[in-house]
C-alpha positions as CSV (number, residue, x, y, z in Angstrom):
1,M,25.5,45.3,1.7
2,T,23.0,42.4,1.3
3,Q,24.2,38.9,1.3
4,P,23.3,36.6,-1.7
5,D,20.7,34.0,-1.1
6,P,22.1,30.6,-0.3
7,A,21.7,28.1,-3.1
8,P,18.6,25.9,-2.7
9,Q,19.1,22.3,-1.6
10,T,18.9,19.8,-4.4
11,T,18.7,16.0,-4.3
12,P,22.2,14.5,-4.8
13,P,22.6,12.3,-7.8
14,P,22.0,8.6,-7.2
15,A,25.0,6.3,-6.9
16,A,25.7,4.0,-9.9
17,M,23.9,0.7,-9.7
18,T,25.7,-2.5,-9.7
19,G,24.8,-6.2,-9.7
20,L,21.3,-7.3,-10.8
21,A,19.9,-3.8,-10.4
22,G,22.6,-2.4,-12.7
23,W,22.1,-5.1,-15.3
24,V,18.3,-4.5,-15.4
25,E,18.8,-0.7,-15.4
26,A,21.2,-0.9,-18.4
27,R,18.5,-2.7,-20.4
28,L,15.3,-1.3,-19.1
29,P,15.7,1.9,-17.0
30,V,12.7,1.3,-14.8
31,I,14.6,1.9,-11.5
32,S,15.8,5.3,-12.5
33,A,12.4,6.1,-13.9
34,F,10.8,5.2,-10.6
35,R,13.3,7.2,-8.7
36,A,12.7,10.2,-11.0
37,E,8.9,10.0,-10.7
38,Y,8.3,8.9,-7.1
39,I,11.4,9.8,-5.1
40,D,13.0,12.9,-6.6
41,F,9.8,14.2,-8.2
42,R,9.3,17.8,-7.0
43,L,6.0,19.0,-5.8
44,P,4.9,22.4,-4.5
45,R,5.9,22.8,-0.8
46,N,2.5,24.0,0.4
47,L,0.2,21.1,-0.4
48,N,-2.3,20.6,2.4
49,G,-4.2,17.6,3.8
50,L,-6.6,17.6,0.9
51,W,-3.8,16.3,-1.3
52,N,-3.6,13.1,0.8
53,F,-6.8,11.8,-0.8
54,G,-5.0,10.9,-4.0
55,A,-2.9,8.4,-2.2
56,I,-5.9,7.2,-0.1
57,L,-7.9,6.6,-3.3
58,T,-5.0,4.6,-4.8
59,V,-4.7,2.3,-1.7
60,V,-8.4,1.8,-1.4
61,L,-8.7,0.9,-5.1
62,L,-6.0,-1.8,-4.7
63,L,-7.8,-3.1,-1.6
64,M,-11.1,-3.2,-3.5
65,L,-9.4,-5.1,-6.4
66,A,-7.8,-7.7,-4.0
67,T,-11.0,-8.4,-2.0
68,G,-13.2,-8.3,-5.2
69,I,-11.2,-11.0,-6.9
70,F,-11.6,-13.4,-3.9
71,L,-15.3,-12.5,-3.7
72,A,-15.8,-13.2,-7.4
73,M,-14.3,-16.7,-7.0
74,N,-17.2,-17.6,-4.7
75,Y,-20.1,-15.6,-6.3
76,T,-22.8,-17.2,-8.4
77,P,-24.2,-14.6,-11.0
78,T,-27.7,-16.0,-11.4
79,N,-31.1,-14.9,-10.2
80,A,-31.5,-17.9,-7.9
81,G,-27.9,-18.2,-6.8
82,A,-26.7,-14.6,-6.3
83,F,-28.2,-14.0,-2.9
84,L,-27.4,-17.5,-1.6
85,S,-23.8,-17.2,-2.7
86,V,-23.4,-13.9,-0.9
87,E,-24.9,-15.5,2.3
88,A,-22.5,-18.4,1.9
89,I,-19.5,-16.0,1.6
90,D,-20.6,-14.3,4.9
91,R,-21.5,-17.4,6.8
92,Q,-19.5,-20.4,5.5
93,L,-16.4,-19.2,3.7
94,A,-13.4,-18.8,6.1
95,G,-12.8,-15.1,6.5
96,G,-15.5,-14.4,3.9
97,W,-17.4,-12.0,6.2
98,L,-14.2,-9.9,6.6
99,L,-13.5,-9.8,2.8
100,R,-17.0,-8.6,2.1
101,A,-17.0,-6.1,4.9
102,M,-13.7,-4.7,3.6
103,H,-15.1,-4.5,0.1
104,M,-18.4,-2.8,1.1
105,T,-16.7,-0.3,3.5
106,G,-14.1,0.4,0.8
107,A,-16.7,1.1,-1.8
108,N,-18.4,3.7,0.5
109,L,-15.2,5.4,1.6
110,F,-13.8,5.3,-1.9
111,L,-16.8,7.4,-3.1
112,A,-16.5,9.7,-0.1
113,A,-12.8,10.3,-0.7
114,L,-13.6,10.8,-4.4
115,Y,-16.1,13.5,-3.6
116,V,-13.5,15.3,-1.4
117,H,-11.0,15.0,-4.2
118,L,-13.5,16.5,-6.6
119,F,-14.2,19.4,-4.1
120,R,-10.5,20.1,-3.8
121,G,-10.2,20.4,-7.6
122,L,-13.2,22.8,-7.6
123,Y,-11.9,24.9,-4.8
124,Y,-8.3,25.3,-6.0
125,G,-9.1,25.6,-9.7
126,S,-7.3,22.4,-10.7
127,Y,-9.4,22.3,-13.9
128,K,-7.7,25.4,-15.4
129,A,-4.9,25.5,-17.9
130,P,-2.6,23.6,-18.3
131,R,-4.5,20.8,-16.4
132,E,-7.7,20.5,-18.4
133,L,-6.8,16.9,-19.4
134,L,-6.1,16.1,-15.8
135,W,-9.6,17.4,-14.8
136,L,-11.3,15.5,-17.7
137,S,-9.5,12.2,-17.0
138,G,-10.6,12.6,-13.3
139,L,-14.2,13.1,-14.4
140,V,-14.1,10.0,-16.6
141,L,-12.8,8.2,-13.5
142,L,-15.7,9.5,-11.5
143,V,-18.3,8.3,-14.1
144,M,-16.6,4.9,-14.3
145,V,-16.4,4.5,-10.6
146,M,-20.1,5.4,-10.2
147,A,-21.0,2.9,-12.9
148,T,-18.9,0.3,-11.2
149,A,-20.5,1.0,-7.8
150,F,-24.0,0.8,-9.3
151,A,-23.2,-2.5,-10.9
152,G,-21.7,-3.8,-7.6
153,Y,-24.8,-2.7,-5.7
154,M,-26.9,-5.0,-7.9
155,L,-24.8,-8.1,-7.2
156,P,-26.1,-9.1,-3.7
157,W,-29.5,-9.4,-5.4
158,G,-31.4,-8.4,-2.2
159,Q,-34.6,-6.4,-2.1
160,M,-32.9,-3.0,-2.5
161,S,-30.7,-4.4,-5.3
162,Y,-33.7,-5.6,-7.3
163,W,-35.9,-2.6,-6.8
164,G,-33.0,-0.2,-7.4
165,A,-32.5,-2.0,-10.7
166,D,-36.2,-1.7,-11.5
167,V,-36.2,2.0,-10.9
168,I,-33.2,2.6,-13.1
169,T,-34.3,0.4,-16.0
170,K,-37.7,2.1,-16.0
171,A,-36.1,5.5,-16.0
172,V,-34.0,4.5,-19.0
173,G,-37.2,3.2,-20.6
174,A,-38.6,6.7,-20.4
175,V,-36.2,8.0,-23.1
176,P,-38.3,9.0,-26.1
177,G,-38.2,6.7,-29.0
178,I,-35.4,4.3,-28.1
179,G,-36.2,4.0,-24.4
180,P,-38.1,0.7,-24.5
181,S,-35.3,-0.9,-26.6
182,L,-32.7,0.4,-24.2
183,E,-34.7,-0.9,-21.2
184,H,-34.9,-4.3,-22.8
185,I,-31.2,-4.4,-23.6
186,M,-30.3,-3.3,-20.1
187,A,-32.6,-5.7,-18.4
188,G,-31.7,-8.6,-20.7
189,G,-35.3,-9.5,-21.4
190,D,-38.8,-8.6,-20.3
191,H,-38.0,-9.0,-16.6
192,L,-34.9,-8.8,-14.4
193,G,-33.3,-12.2,-14.0
194,D,-30.3,-14.3,-14.8
195,V,-29.2,-12.3,-17.8
196,F,-29.3,-9.0,-15.9
197,V,-27.4,-10.3,-12.9
198,H,-24.7,-12.0,-15.1
199,R,-24.3,-8.9,-17.3
200,F,-23.8,-6.6,-14.3
201,F,-21.4,-9.0,-12.7
202,V,-19.2,-8.9,-15.8
203,L,-19.7,-5.2,-16.1
204,H,-18.6,-4.7,-12.5
205,F,-15.6,-6.9,-12.9
206,L,-14.5,-5.4,-16.2
207,L,-14.9,-1.8,-15.1
208,A,-12.8,-2.3,-12.0
209,F,-9.8,-3.1,-14.1
210,L,-10.5,-0.4,-16.6
211,V,-10.6,2.1,-13.7
212,V,-7.0,1.0,-12.9
213,G,-5.9,1.8,-16.4
214,V,-7.5,5.3,-16.3
215,V,-5.9,5.9,-12.9
216,G,-2.6,5.2,-14.5
217,L,-3.3,7.8,-17.2
218,H,-4.5,10.3,-14.6
219,V,-1.3,9.9,-12.6
220,T,0.8,10.2,-15.8
221,I,-0.9,13.5,-16.6
222,V,-0.1,14.7,-13.0
223,H,3.6,13.9,-13.6
224,V,3.6,15.7,-17.0
225,N,1.8,18.9,-16.0
226,G,2.7,19.0,-12.3
227,S,0.4,19.3,-9.3
228,N,-1.7,22.4,-8.6
229,N,-1.4,23.9,-5.1
230,P,-3.6,25.8,-2.6
231,L,-2.3,29.2,-4.0
232,G,-3.0,28.3,-7.6
233,I,0.3,29.7,-8.8
234,E,3.0,27.8,-10.6
235,P,6.4,27.1,-8.8
236,R,9.0,29.6,-10.1
237,T,12.1,28.6,-8.2
238,P,13.5,25.4,-6.5
239,R,12.5,27.1,-3.2
240,D,8.9,26.6,-4.2
241,T,9.1,22.8,-4.3
242,V,10.3,19.9,-2.3
243,P,11.0,16.3,-3.4
244,F,8.2,13.7,-3.0
245,Y,10.5,11.6,-0.7
246,P,10.7,12.0,2.2
247,Y,8.3,15.0,2.6
248,Y,5.1,13.8,0.9
249,I,5.7,10.1,1.5
250,S,5.6,10.7,5.2
251,K,2.6,13.1,4.9
252,D,0.7,10.5,2.9
253,L,1.5,7.8,5.4
254,V,0.0,9.9,8.2
255,G,-3.1,10.5,6.2
256,L,-3.4,6.8,5.4
257,I,-3.1,5.8,9.1
258,V,-5.9,8.2,10.0
259,F,-8.0,6.9,7.2
260,A,-7.4,3.3,8.2
261,M,-8.6,4.1,11.7
262,V,-11.8,5.6,10.3
263,F,-12.1,2.6,7.9
264,A,-11.7,0.1,10.7
265,A,-14.1,1.9,13.1
266,L,-16.9,1.9,10.4
267,M,-16.3,-1.7,9.4
268,F,-16.2,-3.2,12.9
269,F,-18.3,-0.9,15.1
270,W,-20.8,0.9,12.8
271,P,-21.4,-1.3,9.7
272,N,-25.1,-0.6,9.6
273,L,-24.3,3.1,8.7
274,L,-23.2,1.8,5.3
275,I,-25.7,-1.0,4.6
276,E,-29.4,-1.1,3.8
277,A,-31.0,-3.7,6.1
278,D,-33.6,-4.5,3.3
279,N,-30.8,-5.8,1.2
280,Y,-30.3,-8.8,3.6
281,T,-33.7,-10.0,2.3
282,P,-33.8,-12.0,-1.0
283,A,-35.1,-10.1,-4.1
284,D,-38.9,-10.5,-4.3
285,P,-40.6,-9.0,-7.4
286,M,-44.0,-9.4,-5.6
287,H,-43.1,-7.3,-2.6
288,T,-42.1,-3.7,-3.0
289,P,-40.1,-2.2,-0.1
290,A,-41.6,0.7,1.8
291,D,-38.6,3.0,0.9
292,I,-36.7,2.4,-2.3
293,E,-33.6,4.6,-2.3
294,P,-30.0,4.2,-3.6
295,E,-26.8,4.3,-1.7
296,W,-25.9,7.6,-0.1
297,Y,-23.5,8.5,-2.8
298,F,-26.2,8.5,-5.4
299,L,-28.8,10.4,-3.3
300,P,-28.1,13.9,-4.8
301,F,-28.7,12.5,-8.3
302,Y,-31.7,10.6,-7.1
303,G,-33.0,13.9,-5.6
304,L,-32.6,15.6,-9.0
305,L,-34.3,12.6,-10.7
306,Q,-37.4,12.9,-8.4
307,S,-37.6,16.7,-8.5
308,V,-38.5,16.8,-12.2
309,P,-42.1,15.8,-13.0
310,S,-41.2,13.5,-16.0
311,K,-38.9,10.5,-15.7
312,F,-37.0,11.5,-18.8
313,G,-36.6,15.0,-17.6
314,G,-35.3,13.7,-14.3
315,L,-32.9,11.4,-16.1
316,L,-31.6,14.3,-18.2
317,A,-31.1,16.5,-15.1
318,S,-29.2,13.8,-13.3
319,A,-26.9,13.2,-16.3
320,A,-26.5,16.9,-16.9
321,S,-25.3,17.4,-13.3
322,L,-22.3,15.3,-14.2
323,L,-21.8,16.4,-17.8
324,I,-21.7,20.1,-17.0
325,L,-18.5,19.4,-15.0
326,F,-16.7,18.5,-18.2
327,A,-17.4,22.0,-19.6
328,L,-16.0,23.7,-16.4
329,P,-12.6,24.6,-17.8
330,W,-14.3,26.7,-20.5
331,L,-17.1,28.1,-18.3
332,D,-14.7,29.6,-15.8
333,R,-12.4,31.9,-17.7
334,S,-10.9,33.7,-14.7
335,P,-7.0,33.8,-14.7
336,V,-7.1,33.2,-10.9
337,R,-7.3,29.6,-10.0
338,S,-7.7,29.3,-6.2
339,M,-10.9,30.3,-4.5
340,R,-8.7,31.8,-1.7
341,F,-8.4,34.9,-3.9
342,R,-11.9,34.9,-5.4
343,P,-14.3,35.9,-2.5
344,L,-17.5,35.8,-4.6
345,C,-16.9,32.5,-6.2
346,R,-15.8,31.0,-2.8
347,I,-19.1,31.8,-1.3
348,G,-20.8,30.5,-4.4
349,L,-18.9,27.2,-4.2
350,F,-19.9,26.7,-0.6
351,G,-23.4,27.3,-1.7
352,L,-22.9,24.6,-4.4
353,V,-21.8,22.1,-1.7
354,A,-24.9,23.0,0.4
355,A,-27.1,22.5,-2.7
356,F,-25.5,19.1,-3.3
357,I,-26.2,18.0,0.3
358,L,-29.8,19.3,0.2
359,L,-30.4,17.3,-2.9
360,A,-29.1,14.2,-1.1
361,V,-31.4,14.9,1.9
362,A,-34.3,15.5,-0.5
363,G,-33.6,12.3,-2.3
364,K,-33.6,10.5,1.1
365,H,-37.1,11.9,1.6
366,H,-38.1,11.0,-1.9
367,A,-38.6,14.7,-2.8
368,Q,-42.1,14.8,-1.3
369,G,-43.9,17.7,0.3
370,G,-41.5,20.5,1.2
371,W,-38.5,18.5,0.2
372,L,-39.8,18.7,-3.4
373,I,-39.4,22.5,-3.3
374,V,-36.0,22.2,-1.6
375,A,-34.8,19.8,-4.3
376,R,-36.0,22.1,-7.1
377,L,-34.4,25.2,-5.6
378,A,-31.2,23.3,-4.9
379,G,-31.1,21.9,-8.5
380,I,-31.7,25.4,-9.9
381,Y,-28.8,26.8,-7.9
382,Y,-26.5,23.8,-8.8
383,F,-26.8,24.5,-12.5
384,S,-26.8,28.3,-12.0
385,Y,-23.5,28.2,-10.3
386,F,-21.8,26.7,-13.4
387,V,-23.7,28.5,-16.2
388,V,-24.4,31.9,-14.6
389,L,-22.2,32.7,-11.6
390,L,-18.8,31.4,-12.9
391,P,-19.0,33.0,-16.4
392,L,-20.1,36.4,-14.9
393,A,-17.6,36.3,-12.1
394,S,-14.8,35.6,-14.6
395,R,-15.5,39.1,-16.0
396,K,-16.8,41.1,-13.1
397,E,-15.2,39.7,-9.9
398,K,-12.6,41.7,-8.1
399,T,-10.0,39.2,-7.0
400,R,-7.4,39.5,-4.2
401,P,-3.7,40.0,-5.2
402,L,-1.7,36.9,-5.7
403,P,1.6,36.3,-3.9
404,T,4.8,36.6,-6.0
405,S,5.8,33.0,-5.3
406,I,4.9,30.0,-3.1
407,A,8.1,30.5,-1.0
408,A,7.2,34.2,-0.5
409,A,3.7,33.3,0.7
410,E,5.3,31.0,3.3
411,G,7.6,33.7,4.5
412,D,10.7,32.4,2.9
413,Q,12.2,35.3,1.0
């Protein structure tokens, strides 16, 4: 005769609040709301290390905002004063070099963590129902962060800042019909100068705070729809979930400690891995650098831009590489979320990652010679994955059987 399963453990109800906390709670229940959403909130029990990057991104964003505010207090957004004010921050302001190093390292690692976060969503099918809005809000964040990073890259107004701005404004100017007007508006005149620097300083500062607002929306959607998990199946019983505290609080803290060690190592020991040496030279419109290239996180899009013969075509390809991600929930109609159970699409996704890296390397080499062919092939594969492979695989792929529940997959019957 089989024994009935023991009742799953549940979080005990909180004790009644007294004193000031009780007074506030009776009028504005923020304490109970915080407890419900960040202490007792239940998540799938099988979340792996890739789910740490949400917490990492949040902490780095707060660090970027804090350091950015202090840097903005000492920055001069003019053609003549921008570079000199950055040098003064580095050399004369007490602790200024540290603030700027933290800000620059944070920008690079924020984009790196964001790409990992995006890959996790692609691999585990986090764009599928009912999380389409979660995916779309994340993509809006990606575009906003990239725009913020580009505007921030302009602000030191060194050689790479100036010539990077020149490349982008000329690419925008290639848009048929309205291109010259857009270029004039973007540059703020017939040449890059005071108006351009001031506008991009304001844009960088404004977008940073708008990003915080969209992050709040993104997190709210997570709490409404629940988190996806590596198996891609919804929790069915309390055994499938655990409370956020203490399980995922401690897990996120471990991830943050490891990330902080990487952050500190790059900032103190290998800063030149993240910085273009030419950007320590003041902007000079009369001297073109030997190699004009963007920061590493823009290199795949730069590779696409250069792989197309026309400037406008390259601009369209670069924009389309991001816009196609917005259509992903409707391009991939398979009922199975996780690539763990989709062998064909899993191979295709790793090919997509390889194509993305090859585009970055081709962009680093300015898509010249053999790298031009590599960039074009990688670009063709990138778009084919979304518009050919995923729609076909949704109908033809033979998927592996899904487990009955998260707990059963972990051996807890």
